[in-house]
C-alpha positions as CSV (number, residue, x, y, z in Angstrom):
1,M,-8.4,-19.0,-23.0
2,K,-7.0,-17.2,-26.3
3,F,-7.4,-13.5,-27.3
4,S,-10.2,-14.4,-29.5
5,D,-12.1,-16.0,-26.7
6,L,-12.3,-12.9,-24.7
7,G,-15.3,-11.1,-26.0
8,D,-15.5,-7.8,-27.7
9,D,-15.7,-5.9,-24.3
10,I,-12.2,-7.4,-22.8
11,S,-10.6,-6.9,-26.2
12,A,-12.0,-3.1,-26.1
13,L,-10.7,-3.0,-22.3
14,L,-7.2,-4.0,-23.8
15,S,-7.1,-1.6,-26.8
16,Q,-7.5,1.1,-23.6
17,L,-5.0,-0.1,-22.0
18,E,-2.7,0.2,-25.1
19,I,-4.1,3.8,-25.5
20,G,-3.1,4.2,-21.7
21,K,0.3,2.9,-22.9
22,T,0.6,5.4,-25.5
23,I,-0.7,8.1,-23.1
24,M,2.2,7.8,-20.9
25,K,5.1,7.6,-23.5
26,D,4.1,10.7,-25.4
27,H,3.3,12.2,-22.4
28,K,6.4,14.8,-21.5
29,I,5.5,14.4,-17.8
30,F,6.1,10.7,-17.7
31,S,9.3,11.1,-19.0
32,L,10.8,13.1,-15.9
33,L,10.4,9.2,-14.3
34,S,13.4,7.3,-14.6
35,S,14.6,5.0,-17.1
36,E,13.8,2.1,-14.2
37,K,10.6,3.2,-13.5
38,R,9.3,3.5,-16.6
39,N,10.5,0.8,-18.0
40,G,8.9,-0.7,-14.7
41,V,5.7,-0.1,-15.2
42,L,5.1,-0.6,-18.7
43,K,6.1,-4.3,-17.3
44,N,3.7,-4.2,-14.9
45,I,1.3,-3.4,-17.5
46,E,2.5,-6.2,-19.7
47,D,2.2,-8.6,-17.2
48,I,-1.7,-8.0,-15.9
49,K,-2.9,-7.2,-19.6
50,D,-1.1,-11.1,-20.0
51,I,-2.8,-12.7,-17.0
52,L,-6.1,-12.2,-19.3
53,L,-4.7,-12.2,-22.5
54,H,-2.4,-15.3,-22.3
55,S,-4.3,-17.6,-19.6
56,R,-4.6,-21.3,-20.1
57,Y,-5.7,-23.8,-18.3
58,P,-2.7,-26.0,-16.8
59,K,-2.0,-29.7,-17.8
60,F,-1.6,-32.2,-14.9
61,C,0.1,-35.3,-14.6
62,I,-0.6,-37.7,-12.3
63,L,2.1,-40.6,-10.7
64,G,1.6,-42.8,-7.8
65,N,-0.8,-44.7,-6.0
66,A,-4.2,-45.4,-8.2
67,T,-6.6,-46.4,-5.3
68,R,-8.1,-42.5,-5.7
69,D,-9.9,-41.5,-9.1
70,R,-8.9,-38.7,-11.2
71,R,-11.5,-36.8,-10.6
72,D,-12.1,-37.6,-7.1
73,L,-8.1,-36.7,-6.8
74,L,-9.0,-32.9,-8.3
75,S,-11.9,-32.3,-6.5
76,L,-9.6,-32.8,-3.5
77,F,-8.5,-28.6,-4.1
78,L,-11.3,-28.0,-7.2
79,N,-14.9,-27.6,-8.1
80,P,-16.5,-31.2,-7.7
81,T,-19.2,-29.9,-10.7
82,A,-16.6,-28.5,-13.1
83,L,-15.2,-31.8,-13.4
84,E,-18.3,-33.7,-13.9
85,R,-17.2,-34.4,-17.6
86,E,-14.6,-36.6,-18.5
87,T,-13.3,-37.8,-22.0
88,I,-10.6,-39.9,-23.5
89,L,-8.2,-38.0,-25.4
90,G,-5.5,-40.9,-26.2
91,K,-3.1,-43.1,-24.7
92,K,-3.3,-42.2,-20.7
93,W,-4.4,-38.5,-21.4
94,F,-8.0,-37.6,-20.2
95,E,-9.8,-34.3,-20.1
96,I,-11.7,-33.8,-17.2
97,G,-13.8,-30.8,-17.5
98,P,-11.7,-28.1,-18.3
99,L,-8.6,-29.8,-17.4
100,Q,-6.4,-32.0,-19.7
101,V,-4.9,-35.2,-17.4
102,A,-2.0,-37.8,-18.2
103,D,-2.5,-40.6,-15.5
104,L,0.3,-42.2,-15.5
105,R,0.0,-44.4,-12.9
106,T,-0.2,-47.5,-13.7
107,Q,2.8,-47.6,-16.3
108,H,6.1,-49.0,-16.1
109,F,8.2,-46.9,-18.1
110,D,11.1,-49.6,-17.1
111,E,10.0,-51.7,-19.7
112,S,10.1,-48.5,-22.4
113,E,11.8,-45.6,-22.4
114,Q,10.4,-44.6,-25.7
115,A,6.6,-45.0,-23.6
116,L,6.8,-42.1,-21.9
117,D,8.0,-39.9,-24.5
118,D,5.5,-41.0,-26.9
119,M,2.5,-40.1,-24.3
120,I,3.8,-36.7,-23.1
121,S,5.4,-35.2,-25.7
122,K,2.8,-34.2,-28.2
123,D,1.1,-32.3,-24.5
124,L,3.6,-31.5,-22.0
125,P,2.4,-31.4,-18.7
126,D,2.9,-28.2,-16.3
127,I,2.7,-30.1,-12.9
128,I,3.0,-33.5,-11.8
129,L,0.6,-34.8,-9.0
130,C,2.8,-37.6,-7.1
131,V,-0.1,-39.3,-4.6
132,I,1.9,-41.6,-1.9
133,Q,0.7,-44.1,0.9
134,S,2.0,-43.7,4.5
135,G,2.4,-47.5,4.6
136,L,4.2,-47.7,1.6
137,N,7.6,-49.9,1.6
138,T,11.1,-48.7,1.1
139,D,11.5,-50.7,-2.2
140,N,8.3,-49.1,-3.6
141,L,8.8,-45.6,-2.1
142,E,12.4,-45.5,-4.1
143,G,11.0,-47.0,-7.2
144,L,8.2,-44.3,-7.2
145,L,10.6,-41.5,-6.5
146,R,13.2,-42.6,-8.8
147,Q,9.7,-42.8,-11.6
148,T,8.5,-39.3,-10.7
149,L,11.9,-37.6,-10.7
150,H,12.4,-39.8,-14.5
151,V,9.3,-38.1,-15.3
152,R,10.2,-34.6,-14.9
153,E,13.3,-35.0,-16.4
154,T,12.0,-36.4,-19.6
155,I,9.2,-33.7,-19.3
156,E,12.0,-30.5,-18.5
157,D,14.0,-31.6,-21.7
158,L,10.8,-31.4,-23.7
159,K,10.0,-28.0,-22.3
160,D,12.7,-26.9,-21.7
161,E,11.6,-25.6,-18.0
162,T,11.4,-26.4,-15.0
163,L,8.5,-28.4,-13.6
164,S,7.3,-28.8,-10.2
165,I,6.1,-31.6,-8.1
166,L,3.7,-32.2,-5.2
167,Y,3.7,-34.4,-3.2
168,I,0.3,-35.6,-1.5
169,V,0.3,-38.1,1.2
170,D,-2.8,-40.0,1.9
171,E,-5.2,-37.4,3.6
172,K,-6.5,-40.3,5.6
173,S,-2.8,-40.9,7.2
174,T,-2.3,-40.1,11.2
175,S,0.3,-37.2,11.9
176,K,2.4,-40.0,12.7
177,Q,2.5,-41.9,10.2
178,F,2.7,-38.8,7.7
179,Y,6.0,-37.4,9.7
180,D,7.2,-40.8,9.2
181,I,6.7,-40.4,5.3
182,R,8.2,-37.1,5.0
183,K,11.1,-38.0,6.9
184,R,11.8,-41.3,4.7
185,I,11.0,-39.3,1.3
186,N,14.1,-36.7,2.6
187,A,16.2,-39.7,3.4
188,E,15.5,-41.3,0.0
189,F,16.5,-38.3,-1.7
190,K,19.4,-38.2,-0.2
191,T,19.9,-41.7,-1.2
192,L,19.5,-40.5,-4.7
193,G,22.0,-38.2,-4.8
194,V,19.2,-34.7,-4.9
195,N,20.8,-31.7,-2.9
196,E,18.9,-30.8,-0.3
197,S,18.5,-27.3,-1.8
198,D,17.0,-28.6,-4.8
199,R,14.5,-31.3,-3.4
200,E,11.2,-30.6,-4.0
201,T,8.7,-29.4,-1.3
202,L,6.4,-32.0,0.5
203,F,2.8,-30.7,0.3
204,S,0.3,-32.3,2.4
205,I,-3.7,-31.9,1.5
206,S,-4.3,-30.5,5.0
207,R,-1.1,-30.7,6.9
208,I,1.5,-28.4,5.6
209,R,-1.0,-26.1,3.4
210,P,-3.6,-26.6,1.4
211,I,-3.1,-28.1,-1.8
212,S,-4.6,-25.5,-4.0
213,E,-2.3,-22.7,-2.3
214,A,0.7,-25.2,-3.2
215,C,-0.3,-25.8,-6.6
216,I,-1.0,-22.2,-7.3
217,D,2.7,-21.5,-6.4
218,A,4.4,-24.5,-8.7
219,L,2.4,-23.6,-11.7
220,P,3.3,-21.5,-14.5
221,A,2.1,-18.1,-14.3
222,K,-0.2,-18.3,-17.0
223,T,-2.1,-21.0,-15.9
224,R,-2.8,-19.5,-12.8
225,L,-5.9,-17.4,-13.1
226,P,-8.1,-20.4,-15.0
227,L,-7.5,-22.7,-12.3
228,V,-8.1,-20.3,-9.7
229,R,-11.5,-19.9,-11.3
230,L,-12.0,-23.7,-10.5
231,M,-10.5,-23.4,-6.8
232,T,-13.2,-23.5,-3.5
233,N,-10.5,-22.8,-1.3
234,K,-11.3,-19.0,-0.3
235,K,-8.4,-18.4,1.4
236,A,-6.1,-19.7,-1.8
237,K,-8.1,-17.5,-4.2
238,S,-7.9,-14.2,-1.9
239,K,-4.0,-15.4,-1.6
240,F,-3.8,-15.1,-5.5
241,L,-6.4,-11.8,-6.0
242,D,-3.9,-10.5,-3.4
243,S,-1.1,-10.7,-5.4
244,I,-3.0,-9.2,-8.8
245,I,-4.3,-6.3,-6.4
246,Q,-0.9,-5.5,-5.5
247,L,0.7,-5.4,-9.1
248,S,-2.4,-2.8,-9.8
249,I,-1.8,-0.7,-7.1
250,A,2.3,-0.4,-7.2
251,T,1.8,-0.1,-11.5
252,N,-0.9,3.0,-10.8
253,S,1.1,4.4,-7.5
254,T,4.1,4.6,-10.1
255,I,2.2,6.0,-13.0
256,A,0.3,8.9,-10.8
257,G,4.1,9.3,-9.1
258,V,5.1,12.6,-11.1
259,P,1.9,12.9,-11.3
260,L,-0.5,12.7,-14.2
261,P,-2.8,15.5,-15.1
262,V,-6.4,14.4,-14.4
263,A,-7.4,14.8,-18.5
264,D,-4.9,12.0,-18.5
265,L,-6.3,9.4,-16.0
266,I,-7.0,6.5,-18.7
267,P,-4.3,4.7,-17.8
268,I,-4.6,4.2,-13.8
269,T,-8.1,3.6,-14.5
270,S,-7.4,1.0,-17.5
271,V,-5.3,-0.9,-14.7
272,Q,-8.2,-0.6,-12.2
273,T,-10.6,-1.5,-14.9
274,L,-8.4,-4.7,-15.6
275,M,-8.1,-5.5,-12.0
276,I,-11.8,-5.7,-11.2
277,V,-12.8,-8.3,-14.2
278,T,-9.6,-10.5,-13.2
279,I,-11.0,-10.6,-9.9
280,A,-14.6,-11.2,-11.2
281,Y,-13.4,-13.8,-13.4
282,A,-11.7,-15.9,-10.8
283,H,-15.0,-15.9,-8.9
284,G,-17.1,-17.2,-11.9
285,Q,-17.9,-14.5,-13.7
286,E,-18.2,-13.7,-17.2
287,L,-15.6,-11.0,-18.7
288,N,-17.7,-8.6,-20.1
289,A,-19.0,-4.6,-19.4
290,K,-22.1,-5.7,-18.1
291,V,-20.6,-7.4,-15.4
292,L,-18.4,-4.0,-14.8
293,A,-21.3,-2.1,-14.8
294,A,-23.0,-4.0,-12.0
295,F,-20.0,-4.0,-9.6
296,L,-19.9,0.0,-9.9
297,A,-23.4,0.3,-10.3
298,S,-23.0,-1.1,-6.6
299,L,-20.7,1.7,-5.8
300,G,-23.2,4.5,-6.7
301,I,-21.5,5.4,-10.2
302,N,-24.4,5.3,-13.0
303,V,-22.8,4.5,-16.1
304,G,-26.4,4.3,-18.2
305,L,-27.6,2.0,-20.5
306,G,-24.4,1.7,-22.7
307,F,-22.2,-0.4,-21.1
308,A,-19.2,0.4,-23.4
309,M,-15.8,-0.5,-21.6
310,R,-14.1,2.3,-22.7
311,E,-16.7,4.2,-21.0
312,L,-16.7,2.2,-18.1
313,V,-13.1,2.9,-17.9
314,R,-14.0,6.4,-17.9
315,A,-16.4,6.3,-15.5
316,L,-14.0,5.2,-12.5
317,S,-12.1,8.5,-12.7
318,Q,-15.4,9.6,-10.9
319,L,-13.8,7.4,-7.4
320,I,-10.2,9.6,-7.6
321,P,-10.4,12.0,-5.4
322,V,-8.6,15.4,-6.7
323,A,-6.9,18.2,-5.6
324,G,-6.4,20.9,-7.9
325,P,-5.3,19.4,-11.7
326,F,-3.2,16.5,-10.9
327,V,-3.8,12.8,-8.9
328,S,-1.2,12.1,-6.4
329,A,0.6,8.8,-6.3
330,S,-1.0,8.3,-2.6
331,I,-4.5,8.7,-4.0
332,A,-3.9,6.9,-7.3
333,G,-2.7,3.7,-5.0
334,T,-5.1,4.1,-2.2
335,T,-8.0,4.3,-4.6
336,T,-6.6,1.2,-6.6
337,A,-6.3,-0.6,-3.1
338,T,-10.1,0.1,-2.1
339,L,-11.2,-0.8,-5.3
340,G,-9.7,-4.3,-5.2
341,K,-11.0,-4.8,-1.5
342,Q,-14.7,-3.4,-2.9
343,A,-14.6,-5.6,-5.8
344,T,-13.2,-9.1,-3.9
345,K,-16.0,-8.8,-1.6
346,Y,-18.9,-8.2,-4.0
347,F,-17.9,-10.6,-6.9
348,S,-17.6,-13.1,-3.7
349,T,-20.5,-12.7,-3.0
350,H,-22.8,-12.4,-5.9
């Protein structure tokens, strides 16, 4: 997803957010905050904005057992209807729905070190999924782990950033088989000289925690929102959105910490609006003012027929109770938390 793809409504919202930042920077009261808090809240606003502005779908690399189809594997934690279309992009690279996937499970890299570089240098994966059969013998297991670590090292050298590996054990394995393979993998890591503190965490589809939760934590931040949109696991989606809500609460509580006059609520309501549209998008909604207007109408706010994003941002101020000319930090935080909870409930059922 790029800025040009967001549409006029969200572009207008981001403009409102910039206006809000300008108000805060220029406001004399805002200068009463410590430099640490001022910089912190401005960084939080940039982080919230970047969730939409710089988001993109993650790119996957698959290694290990090849008995499971690519789409079948991804469907373990993503909506299968979003993965129905598959297109060949190049050698070992496929487009499955909106995702790009490098399926290297039948490639023998010992034959040519250059083969791996040729396949992944143009489109570098963001994460490796390593599929392991519980009955894999010791020699094959060691070979697979060596290959996985080699692929990661190659990608990290090209990307100049850390890459996570998620080990997925055959979901049909018994508990005894699962814990046996887990023990064997840790032993092989020790043999290969991987420090205990640096060993990748072993994830199971169902026995450690859902692969969807593990994937969100392991992926770069800019790839999480689009993937969450595709996920069917409600707990994983809720956990991610809770982090967005908490970031918004912290931001608005700090903004109102001085506190700001009621006339200057745009910084607070801009953050709230961006939080709401992020929650909406994660639940499959389009990014536009009409979606936000429908949500506000469910709260009893009449926004008329215009649906102008700047007016919707201002309309949210109706939800913020005030005492005198100022808005307190506690009220700003509580209102943001309530809106986040209500938006999650509303969009999860619409």
